[in-house]
C-alpha positions as CSV (number, residue, x, y, z in Angstrom):
1,M,171.0,45.7,150.0
2,S,174.0,45.2,147.8
3,Y,174.7,47.9,145.1
4,L,177.6,45.9,143.6
5,E,177.7,43.8,140.4
6,K,180.7,41.9,139.2
7,K,181.6,42.2,135.6
8,R,184.8,40.3,134.5
9,N,187.4,41.2,137.2
10,L,185.9,44.5,138.4
11,Y,182.9,45.6,140.6
12,Y,180.3,47.9,139.3
13,A,178.1,50.2,141.4
14,V,174.5,49.6,140.2
15,L,171.1,51.1,141.3
16,K,167.6,50.4,139.8
17,I,165.7,53.4,138.7
18,P,162.0,53.4,139.7
19,K,159.7,52.6,136.8
20,E,157.9,55.8,136.7
21,L,161.3,57.7,136.2
22,H,162.6,55.5,133.4
23,E,161.5,57.9,130.7
24,H,163.0,60.9,132.7
25,F,166.5,59.3,132.8
26,G,166.2,57.4,129.6
27,K,167.4,54.1,131.2
28,T,166.2,51.5,133.7
29,K,169.3,51.7,136.1
30,F,172.5,53.5,136.9
31,S,175.8,51.7,136.5
32,K,179.4,52.7,136.9
33,S,182.7,50.9,137.4
34,T,184.4,51.3,140.8
35,G,187.7,50.3,139.2
36,E,188.3,47.9,142.0
37,A,188.6,44.1,142.2
38,D,188.5,44.1,146.0
39,K,184.9,43.9,147.1
40,R,185.4,45.9,150.4
41,K,187.1,48.8,148.6
42,A,184.7,48.7,145.8
43,S,181.7,48.8,148.4
44,H,183.0,52.1,149.8
45,I,183.3,53.6,146.4
46,A,179.9,52.4,145.3
47,M,178.2,54.0,148.2
48,G,179.4,57.4,147.0
49,F,177.9,56.8,143.5
50,V,174.6,55.5,145.0
51,S,174.3,58.4,147.3
52,E,174.5,60.9,144.3
53,W,172.1,58.7,142.2
54,K,169.5,58.7,145.0
55,R,169.8,62.4,145.2
56,Q,169.1,62.7,141.5
57,I,166.0,60.2,141.8
58,D,164.7,62.3,144.7
59,M,165.1,65.6,142.7
60,A,163.4,64.0,139.7
61,R,160.4,62.9,141.9
62,K,160.1,66.3,143.3
63,R,160.0,67.8,139.9
64,A,157.5,65.2,138.7
65,L,154.5,66.8,136.8
66,D,151.0,66.5,138.2
67,Y,148.8,63.7,136.9
68,D,146.7,65.8,134.5
69,T,149.8,67.3,132.9
70,Q,151.4,63.8,132.5
71,F,148.2,62.5,131.0
72,A,148.0,65.4,128.5
73,L,151.6,65.0,127.5
74,S,151.0,61.2,126.8
75,L,148.1,62.2,124.6
76,R,150.3,64.7,122.7
77,K,152.9,62.1,122.2
78,E,150.3,59.8,120.7
79,L,149.1,62.5,118.3
80,E,152.8,63.2,117.2
81,N,153.5,59.5,116.7
82,A,150.3,59.2,114.6
83,C,151.5,61.9,112.3
84,K,155.1,60.6,112.3
85,Y,154.1,57.1,111.2
86,N,151.4,58.2,108.7
87,D,148.5,56.9,110.8
88,D,145.1,58.6,110.8
89,P,145.5,61.3,113.5
90,Y,141.9,62.6,113.1
91,V,140.4,59.7,115.0
92,L,142.7,60.4,118.0
93,H,141.9,64.1,117.6
94,E,138.2,63.2,118.0
95,V,138.8,61.1,121.1
96,V,140.8,63.9,122.9
97,G,138.1,66.4,121.7
98,D,135.3,64.2,123.2
99,L,137.3,63.9,126.5
100,V,137.7,67.7,126.7
101,D,134.0,68.3,125.8
102,T,133.0,65.9,128.6
103,L,135.1,67.6,131.2
104,R,133.5,70.9,130.2
105,I,130.0,69.6,130.5
106,Q,130.9,68.2,134.0
107,G,131.9,71.7,135.1
108,D,135.7,71.2,135.1
109,S,136.6,73.8,132.4
110,I,140.0,74.5,133.9
111,K,141.1,70.9,133.6
112,A,139.5,70.7,130.2
113,E,141.5,73.7,128.9
114,K,144.7,72.4,130.4
115,I,144.5,69.0,128.8
116,A,143.4,70.5,125.4
117,S,146.2,73.1,125.3
118,I,148.9,70.5,126.3
119,A,147.6,67.7,124.1
120,F,147.2,69.7,120.9
121,G,150.7,71.3,121.4
122,N,149.8,74.9,121.8
123,D,151.0,75.5,125.3
124,V,154.5,75.7,126.9
125,I,155.1,73.1,129.7
126,L,157.2,74.8,132.5
127,G,158.6,71.4,133.5
128,E,160.2,70.9,130.1
129,H,162.3,74.1,130.6
130,Y,163.1,73.6,134.3
131,D,166.6,72.2,134.0
132,A,167.6,74.8,131.5
133,W,166.4,77.6,133.7
134,V,168.2,76.2,136.8
135,A,171.4,76.0,134.8
136,S,171.0,79.7,133.8
137,I,170.9,80.9,137.3
138,K,174.0,83.0,137.7
139,S,174.3,83.4,141.5
140,P,177.8,82.3,142.8
141,N,176.1,81.3,146.1
142,V,175.2,77.6,146.2
143,K,172.6,78.1,148.8
144,T,170.9,80.7,146.6
145,R,170.8,78.5,143.6
146,S,169.4,75.6,145.7
147,S,166.7,77.9,147.1
148,Y,165.7,79.0,143.5
149,A,165.5,75.5,142.3
150,S,163.4,74.5,145.2
151,V,160.9,77.4,144.8
152,G,160.9,76.8,141.1
153,R,159.4,73.4,141.7
154,E,156.7,75.0,143.8
155,V,156.0,77.4,140.9
156,M,155.7,74.6,138.5
157,K,153.3,72.7,140.7
158,Y,150.9,75.6,140.9
159,F,151.5,76.8,137.3
160,P,152.2,73.8,135.1
161,T,151.8,75.6,131.8
162,V,152.4,79.1,130.6
163,K,148.5,79.5,129.9
164,S,147.8,78.7,133.5
165,I,149.7,81.9,134.4
166,N,147.5,85.1,134.3
167,P,146.8,87.9,136.6
168,K,143.9,86.2,138.3
169,S,145.7,82.9,138.9
170,V,148.7,84.8,140.2
171,R,146.5,86.7,142.7
172,E,145.0,83.3,143.8
173,W,148.5,82.0,144.4
174,A,149.4,85.0,146.4
175,R,146.3,84.8,148.5
176,M,146.9,81.1,149.1
177,M,150.4,82.1,150.7
178,V,149.0,84.9,152.7
179,E,146.2,82.8,154.2
180,G,148.2,79.5,154.5
181,K,145.8,77.4,152.4
182,G,146.1,74.8,149.6
183,M,149.7,74.0,149.0
184,Y,150.8,75.9,152.2
185,S,150.2,74.5,155.7
186,E,150.8,77.9,157.3
187,E,150.7,81.6,156.5
188,L,153.9,82.9,154.8
189,S,155.7,86.1,155.7
190,K,155.9,89.0,153.3
191,S,159.6,88.3,152.7
192,S,158.8,84.6,151.9
193,I,156.2,85.7,149.5
194,E,158.5,88.2,147.8
195,R,161.2,85.6,147.4
196,R,158.7,83.3,145.6
197,F,157.6,86.0,143.3
198,R,161.3,86.9,142.6
199,V,161.9,83.3,141.6
200,A,158.8,83.0,139.4
201,R,159.9,86.3,137.6
202,S,163.3,84.7,137.1
203,F,161.6,81.6,135.5
204,W,159.4,83.9,133.3
205,L,162.3,86.0,132.0
206,H,164.1,82.7,131.1
207,L,161.0,81.8,129.0
208,E,161.1,85.4,127.5
209,Y,164.7,84.9,126.5
210,K,163.7,81.6,124.8
211,D,161.0,83.4,122.9
212,L,158.3,81.2,124.5
213,V,156.3,84.0,126.0
214,P,155.8,87.7,124.8
215,L,158.4,90.3,125.8
216,D,157.7,92.6,128.7
217,S,154.5,90.6,129.7
218,C,155.5,89.2,133.1
219,P,152.4,88.7,135.2
220,F,154.2,88.0,138.5
221,K,153.5,91.4,140.3
222,I,152.9,91.1,144.0
223,P,149.3,92.2,144.7
224,R,148.8,95.0,147.2
225,F,146.9,92.8,149.7
226,V,150.2,91.1,150.5
227,S,151.6,94.3,152.1
228,E,148.2,95.1,153.8
229,A,148.1,91.7,155.3
230,D,151.7,92.2,156.6
231,K,150.9,95.6,158.1
232,K,147.9,94.0,159.9
233,K,149.9,91.2,161.3
234,R,152.7,93.7,162.6
235,A,150.0,95.9,164.1
236,L,148.4,92.9,165.9
237,L,151.8,91.8,167.3
238,L,152.5,95.4,168.4
239,K,149.2,95.5,170.2
240,T,149.5,92.1,172.0
241,K,153.3,91.9,172.5
242,G,154.3,95.5,172.5
243,R,156.7,94.9,169.5
244,A,156.7,93.8,165.9
245,E,157.7,90.4,164.8
246,E,161.4,90.7,164.2
247,R,164.4,89.0,165.6
248,Q,164.9,90.0,169.3
249,P,168.0,89.7,171.3
250,F,168.3,87.2,174.1
251,E,168.6,88.7,177.5
252,P,172.1,87.6,178.9
253,E,170.4,85.3,181.5
254,E,168.3,83.7,178.8
255,L,171.4,83.0,176.7
256,V,173.2,81.4,179.6
257,S,170.3,79.2,180.3
258,V,170.3,78.0,176.7
259,W,174.0,77.4,176.8
260,K,173.6,75.4,180.1
261,E,170.7,73.4,178.7
262,A,172.8,72.5,175.5
263,S,175.7,71.5,177.7
264,K,173.7,68.6,179.3
265,K,173.2,66.6,176.1
266,D,174.8,68.4,173.1
267,Q,178.3,69.6,173.9
268,Q,179.0,70.5,170.2
269,L,175.9,72.8,170.2
270,A,176.9,74.3,173.6
271,D,180.4,75.1,172.1
272,L,178.8,76.9,169.2
273,I,176.5,78.9,171.4
274,Y,179.5,79.8,173.7
275,L,181.6,81.0,170.6
276,G,178.7,83.1,169.5
277,M,178.2,84.7,173.0
278,Y,181.7,86.1,172.9
279,T,182.2,86.9,169.2
280,G,178.9,88.0,167.9
281,C,179.6,85.9,164.6
282,R,176.9,84.5,162.4
283,I,176.2,80.8,162.7
284,E,177.8,79.9,159.4
285,E,180.8,82.1,160.1
286,L,181.4,80.1,163.2
287,C,181.0,76.8,161.5
288,Q,183.5,77.7,158.8
289,L,186.2,78.8,161.1
290,R,189.5,76.9,160.2
291,V,192.2,75.9,162.7
292,E,194.9,77.1,160.4
293,S,193.4,80.7,160.2
294,C,192.9,81.1,164.0
295,S,195.0,81.0,167.1
296,E,194.3,80.8,170.8
297,S,194.4,84.6,170.9
298,L,192.8,85.5,167.6
299,I,189.7,84.3,165.6
300,K,190.0,85.0,161.9
301,V,186.6,85.0,160.0
302,T,187.5,84.0,156.4
303,S,184.0,83.1,155.2
304,S,181.1,85.6,155.5
305,K,178.0,86.8,153.7
306,T,179.3,90.4,153.5
307,K,182.6,92.0,152.8
308,A,182.6,93.6,156.3
309,G,182.2,90.1,157.7
310,Y,185.8,89.1,156.8
311,R,187.5,90.3,160.1
312,D,189.8,89.6,163.0
313,I,188.3,89.1,166.4
314,P,190.4,88.9,169.6
315,V,189.6,85.9,171.8
316,H,187.7,86.9,174.8
317,P,189.5,85.8,178.0
318,E,186.4,83.6,178.9
319,L,186.6,82.0,175.5
320,K,190.3,81.0,175.6
321,P,189.9,77.6,177.4
322,L,187.3,76.5,174.9
323,V,189.3,77.6,171.8
324,K,192.3,75.7,173.1
325,K,190.1,72.5,173.6
326,L,188.6,73.0,170.1
327,F,192.2,73.3,168.6
328,T,193.3,70.0,170.4
329,E,190.1,68.1,169.3
330,S,189.8,69.1,165.7
331,K,190.0,66.2,163.3
332,D,189.0,67.9,160.1
333,G,190.8,71.3,160.2
334,Y,187.7,73.2,161.4
335,L,187.5,74.7,164.8
336,L,184.0,73.1,165.2
337,S,185.0,69.6,164.1
338,G,182.6,67.0,162.7
339,L,179.9,69.0,161.0
340,K,178.6,67.8,157.7
341,A,177.6,70.2,154.8
342,P,174.8,69.0,152.5
343,P,175.7,69.2,148.9
344,S,172.6,71.3,148.1
345,T,173.8,74.3,150.1
346,G,177.3,73.7,151.4
347,D,176.3,75.1,154.8
348,R,178.1,73.3,157.7
349,S,175.6,75.1,160.0
350,S,172.5,73.4,158.5
351,A,172.1,70.5,161.0
352,I,173.4,72.2,164.1
353,G,171.2,75.2,163.4
354,K,168.1,73.1,163.4
355,R,169.3,71.5,166.8
356,F,169.5,75.0,168.2
357,G,166.0,75.8,166.9
358,R,164.6,72.7,168.5
359,L,166.3,73.3,171.8
360,K,165.2,76.9,172.1
361,K,161.7,76.1,171.1
362,R,161.6,73.3,173.7
363,M,162.6,75.8,176.3
364,G,159.7,78.1,175.4
365,F,161.4,80.7,173.4
366,E,159.3,82.1,170.4
367,S,160.1,82.3,166.8
368,D,161.5,86.0,167.1
369,K,164.5,84.5,169.0
370,V,166.9,82.5,166.8
371,F,170.6,81.9,166.7
372,H,171.1,85.3,164.9
373,S,169.6,86.9,168.0
374,I,172.9,86.2,169.8
375,R,174.5,88.8,167.5
376,K,171.9,91.3,168.8
377,T,172.8,90.3,172.4
378,V,176.5,91.0,171.8
379,A,175.8,94.3,170.2
380,T,173.5,95.3,173.1
381,L,176.1,94.3,175.6
382,L,178.8,96.3,173.8
383,E,176.5,99.3,173.6
384,N,175.8,99.2,177.3
385,A,179.5,99.0,177.9
386,N,179.9,102.3,176.1
387,V,182.0,100.8,173.3
388,P,182.0,103.2,170.3
389,E,179.6,102.2,167.6
390,N,182.3,101.9,164.8
391,L,184.4,99.6,167.1
392,S,181.3,97.4,167.8
393,A,180.7,97.3,164.0
394,E,184.2,96.0,163.4
395,I,183.9,93.4,165.9
396,I,180.5,92.1,164.8
397,G,181.2,92.6,161.0
398,H,179.0,95.5,160.0
399,D,180.0,98.3,157.6
400,H,181.1,101.7,158.9
401,D,178.6,104.4,158.0
402,T,180.9,107.4,157.8
403,L,183.2,108.2,154.9
404,T,186.2,108.9,157.0
405,Y,186.1,105.6,159.0
406,G,184.4,103.5,156.4
407,L,186.7,104.5,153.4
408,Y,190.0,105.7,154.7
409,S,190.5,104.1,158.2
410,G,192.7,101.1,158.5
411,G,190.6,99.8,161.3
412,Y,191.0,99.5,165.2
413,S,194.1,97.8,166.6
414,Y,194.1,94.3,168.1
415,Q,194.5,95.8,171.6
416,A,191.5,98.2,171.1
417,K,189.3,95.4,170.0
418,L,190.5,93.1,172.8
419,D,189.7,95.8,175.4
420,A,186.3,96.3,173.9
421,I,185.3,92.7,173.6
422,S,186.6,91.9,177.1
423,K,183.7,94.1,178.4
424,I,181.2,91.5,177.3
425,R,179.9,89.9,180.5
426,Y,177.4,87.2,181.3
427,P,175.8,86.0,184.6
428,L,177.7,82.7,184.6
């Protein structure tokens, strides 16, 4: 499909907006000049615009209100127009009232109240305040903001209006997540439920700030049964597997088998795994490694989730051939070249992390063994090699616990870290 339209001497990028979203965007199509008269050059520029427009359309669709809310909003608009143009609004009031009464008689009182409260303008629609709330999220982390925005859409879907939020409905929402019913195809972990409640509270506080809900009245308090269900789940896992459900380290032999399997069809993934095996780095730390910041003898982590994560790691002797190869092959300035970061998160590890997940699952590993488990493997190997804990922490990127080493020490020397990291051995 062509997204180009010629106006005078220049080509314009154009994309039609789906009919159901015309009102949302306030227009029927996107249009922007490419500034080019050459069709081939204009086509490349246009694709960038179109990609962004499609993302906006997708986001708008995900935020779309449910049918009942849309219907009620249309009724409210009709009532407002009747008053605005001096028509008789009482006839329309009677029609809406009859509809609400019919729903109550049919036993659908929840739907009746919802339509009545929206149509007659005495309820707050969360969807109308979603964009302002997202814009108010202060976190500097792109991934956190994206996660909040995503969960916010989830909250709006279950609670379309403020009046639909009450202690009972909040408990029902929590129960749905615990049991994996309704909106959720599987049971959610305690941490996932806590994250959703955290986002819901953030949305509510935004409404408080706008004086749309009473102060200090947030109903999003996690019910006690969430913790009780989590305890039961952990106890069952302890009984059946001999351990609780948490990330477990790979055995060295297991990790070698995963690396070898990746090497058969996905060399980029195999390289990522190998780097992890001899550095203990987090997956995004590895994917963000820049050629300009590293050398064939030193890996410099310049992007990490914690302050202690910014560190220098000597290159393990087994790793030197791979690092040399990656330096030679890099085409974009990254040690792991060719990874694409989605605009929503900015994480270069997004796609390759999923490839790792599919690979280890295909090999029969359970959910408690993930890429982050490689860090645990490295930590275990260093401990078994009698490497001091503070030295291991400096290599892996953890804080020192003690005041003397944590606050006053300048850190271990390159040689000390190289001697320690060289003790990492795998049954290759």
